[in-house]
C-alpha positions as CSV (number, residue, x, y, z in Angstrom):
1,X,-5.5,-20.3,-29.5
2,X,-5.6,-16.8,-28.2
3,X,-2.6,-14.9,-26.5
4,X,-1.9,-11.8,-25.1
5,X,1.0,-11.0,-26.4
6,X,3.1,-12.2,-29.5
7,X,6.7,-10.9,-29.5
8,X,8.3,-10.1,-33.0
9,X,11.7,-10.2,-33.0
10,X,15.0,-11.8,-34.9
11,X,16.8,-12.0,-31.7
12,X,15.2,-15.2,-30.5
13,X,17.3,-15.8,-27.4
14,X,15.6,-12.2,-26.1
15,X,12.3,-12.8,-27.4
16,X,12.4,-16.0,-25.7
17,X,13.8,-14.7,-22.4
18,X,11.0,-11.8,-22.8
19,X,8.3,-14.1,-23.5
20,X,8.7,-16.3,-20.5
21,X,9.2,-13.7,-18.1
22,X,5.4,-12.2,-19.2
23,X,4.8,-15.7,-18.9
24,X,6.0,-16.2,-14.7
25,X,3.5,-12.9,-14.2
26,X,0.4,-14.5,-15.9
27,X,0.7,-12.6,-19.2
28,X,0.0,-15.4,-21.8
29,X,3.0,-14.9,-24.5
30,X,4.3,-16.4,-27.7
31,X,7.4,-15.4,-29.8
32,X,8.4,-15.7,-33.7
33,X,11.5,-14.3,-35.5
34,X,10.1,-13.1,-38.9
35,X,7.6,-11.6,-40.9
36,X,7.0,-15.1,-42.6
37,X,6.2,-16.8,-38.9
38,X,4.1,-13.8,-37.9
39,X,2.0,-14.5,-40.8
40,X,1.8,-18.0,-40.8
41,X,1.3,-17.3,-36.5
42,X,-1.5,-15.3,-37.2
43,X,-3.4,-17.6,-39.2
44,X,-4.2,-20.2,-36.3
45,X,-4.4,-17.6,-33.6
46,X,-5.2,-14.0,-32.2
47,X,-3.5,-11.5,-29.9
48,X,-4.2,-9.1,-28.0
49,X,-0.8,-6.8,-28.2
50,X,1.8,-7.0,-30.1
51,X,5.4,-6.3,-29.3
52,X,7.4,-5.7,-32.6
53,X,11.1,-5.2,-33.9
54,X,12.0,-2.6,-36.0
55,X,15.2,-4.6,-37.9
56,X,14.1,-7.9,-38.6
57,X,16.9,-9.4,-40.9
58,X,16.0,-8.6,-44.8
59,X,12.6,-7.3,-43.3
60,X,11.3,-4.2,-41.8
61,X,8.9,-4.1,-38.7
62,X,7.8,-0.7,-40.1
63,X,6.5,-2.2,-42.9
64,X,4.7,-5.2,-41.3
65,X,3.2,-2.5,-38.7
66,X,2.0,-0.4,-41.9
67,X,0.2,-3.4,-43.4
68,X,-1.7,-4.3,-40.2
69,X,-3.0,-1.0,-39.9
70,X,-4.7,-0.9,-43.1
71,X,-7.1,-3.4,-41.6
72,X,-6.3,-3.2,-38.0
73,X,-6.0,-1.2,-34.6
74,X,-4.1,-3.5,-32.9
75,X,-2.0,-2.5,-30.2
76,X,1.4,-2.3,-31.6
77,X,4.2,-2.0,-29.3
78,X,7.7,-1.6,-31.0
79,X,10.9,-2.5,-29.3
80,X,14.0,-1.5,-30.6
81,X,17.6,-1.1,-30.5
82,X,17.2,1.9,-33.1
83,X,17.9,4.8,-31.0
84,X,17.3,8.2,-32.9
85,X,13.8,10.3,-32.2
86,X,12.9,10.0,-36.1
87,X,13.0,6.2,-35.5
88,X,10.3,6.7,-32.5
89,X,8.5,9.5,-34.4
90,X,8.3,7.4,-37.8
91,X,6.7,4.3,-35.6
92,X,4.3,6.5,-33.8
93,X,3.2,8.2,-37.3
94,X,2.9,4.7,-39.2
95,X,0.4,3.1,-36.3
96,X,2.7,2.2,-33.6
97,X,1.4,2.8,-30.0
98,X,4.3,3.1,-28.1
99,X,8.4,2.8,-28.8
100,X,11.0,1.0,-26.1
101,X,14.3,1.4,-27.0
102,X,16.5,-2.1,-26.1
103,X,18.1,-2.8,-23.9
104,X,14.8,-3.3,-22.3
105,X,14.3,-3.6,-18.7
106,X,11.9,-6.5,-18.1
107,X,10.0,-5.4,-15.5
108,X,9.5,-2.4,-17.1
109,X,8.4,-3.6,-20.6
110,X,6.1,-5.9,-18.4
111,X,4.5,-2.6,-17.2
112,X,4.1,-0.9,-19.8
113,X,2.3,-4.3,-21.7
114,X,0.2,-4.9,-18.5
115,X,-1.3,-1.1,-19.0
116,X,-1.5,-1.2,-22.6
117,X,-3.7,-4.6,-22.2
118,X,-5.4,-2.9,-19.4
119,X,-7.4,-0.4,-21.3
120,X,-7.8,-2.6,-24.1
121,X,-10.2,-4.5,-21.6
122,X,-11.3,-1.4,-20.2
123,X,-14.9,-0.4,-19.6
124,X,-17.0,1.4,-22.0
125,X,-16.9,5.3,-21.4
126,X,-20.3,7.0,-19.6
127,X,-22.3,8.9,-22.4
128,X,-23.4,11.8,-20.3
129,X,-27.0,13.7,-21.7
130,X,-26.5,16.4,-23.3
131,X,-23.2,15.4,-25.2
132,X,-24.9,13.8,-28.3
133,X,-23.1,15.9,-30.2
134,X,-20.0,14.7,-28.9
135,X,-19.8,11.0,-27.7
136,X,-17.2,8.4,-27.5
137,X,-18.0,4.6,-28.8
138,X,-15.2,2.2,-26.8
139,X,-16.9,-0.5,-28.8
140,X,-15.7,0.5,-32.6
141,X,-13.2,3.1,-31.0
142,X,-14.6,6.2,-32.9
143,X,-15.8,9.1,-31.8
144,X,-19.6,10.7,-32.9
145,X,-19.0,14.2,-33.8
146,X,-22.0,16.1,-35.1
147,X,-23.6,13.4,-36.5
148,X,-20.2,11.7,-37.8
149,X,-18.3,8.9,-37.0
150,X,-14.7,9.1,-36.9
151,X,-13.1,6.0,-36.5
152,X,-10.1,6.1,-34.0
153,X,-6.9,4.1,-33.6
154,X,-6.3,2.5,-30.2
155,X,-4.0,5.0,-28.6
156,X,-5.9,8.5,-30.3
157,X,-9.0,6.8,-28.8
158,X,-7.6,6.1,-25.4
159,X,-5.6,10.3,-25.7
160,X,-9.1,11.5,-26.8
161,X,-10.7,9.8,-23.7
162,X,-8.7,10.8,-21.0
163,X,-9.3,14.6,-22.5
164,X,-12.5,14.0,-22.4
165,X,-13.0,13.2,-18.8
166,X,-11.4,16.3,-17.9
167,X,-13.1,18.2,-20.9
168,X,-13.1,22.0,-20.4
169,X,-9.7,21.9,-17.7
170,X,-6.2,21.3,-18.0
171,X,-5.1,18.1,-18.7
172,X,-0.6,18.5,-18.2
173,X,1.5,16.4,-20.0
174,X,2.5,14.6,-17.3
175,X,-0.9,13.4,-16.7
176,X,-1.7,12.3,-20.0
177,X,1.8,10.3,-20.3
178,X,0.9,8.9,-17.0
179,X,-3.1,8.0,-17.6
180,X,-2.7,7.0,-21.8
181,X,0.8,5.7,-22.0
182,X,1.2,4.3,-18.2
183,X,4.7,6.0,-17.8
184,X,5.2,10.0,-16.8
185,X,8.1,10.1,-18.3
186,X,8.0,10.0,-22.3
187,X,9.2,12.8,-24.7
188,X,6.9,15.5,-25.9
189,X,7.5,14.1,-29.9
190,X,5.4,11.0,-29.0
191,X,2.1,13.0,-27.3
192,X,2.4,16.1,-30.3
193,X,2.5,13.1,-33.3
194,X,-1.2,11.9,-31.5
195,X,-2.5,14.9,-30.5
196,X,-2.0,16.3,-34.0
197,X,-3.5,13.2,-35.7
198,X,-6.6,13.9,-33.6
199,X,-6.6,16.9,-34.8
200,X,-6.6,16.3,-38.2
201,X,-9.3,14.0,-37.7
202,X,-11.8,16.3,-35.8
203,X,-11.3,19.7,-36.1
204,X,-12.1,21.9,-39.3
205,X,-8.9,23.3,-39.7
206,X,-6.0,21.5,-37.5
207,X,-4.0,24.1,-38.0
208,X,-6.0,26.5,-36.4
209,X,-7.2,23.7,-33.7
210,X,-10.9,25.3,-31.9
211,X,-11.8,21.9,-29.7
212,X,-8.6,20.2,-28.9
213,X,-6.5,23.6,-27.8
214,X,-2.5,24.1,-26.2
215,X,-1.8,25.2,-23.2
216,X,1.4,26.6,-23.9
217,X,4.2,25.0,-21.7
218,X,1.6,22.9,-19.5
219,X,-0.1,20.9,-21.5
220,X,-4.2,20.8,-23.2
221,X,-7.3,21.0,-23.0
222,X,-10.9,19.5,-24.8
223,X,-13.2,22.6,-25.2
224,X,-17.0,21.4,-25.4
């Protein structure tokens, strides 16, 4: 069976309440309480989005995320009571697409989930003639640069897609947060981690970027 969302959280009452709320707004959702239950669930079902707690009893959502990233670009939205910026950065660095701190507001969590689901179902980017040296492939979440195909994670691709749509012009941080994350009020750390990952994959020298340049105090520009 296919579900749009799966919640992995050992706070079963909260997971159940969140699941029921999502279903009220026509987002098909299921929940499990452990990594073992996640593995069992995924043997018989498919999902579009994973809502993943960090603390799962004796198990770790971070470890599950790392395992998933070895084979899949499944969007992962962390939901956790851990409040530190270090935890958030860890979640993003190992492949999480977003990090929501508990206690969360159900309506806000649903809005963020819907944004991620909508972007996953988005239409392919139009390819401009003359841009073959750098083009995006929505079907495979990859970029072709100088003849080389470079696979990207889902959030990295959406960030690059946004910069590409506004190439050679300044894109503000607030605009990137709004268009890529669906929320203009994320911390700079979230964006910085993803920009760094893109530079490591696309730039000849990530420490001296020529393609994705920083416009200090404002945002970024993709130079093509």
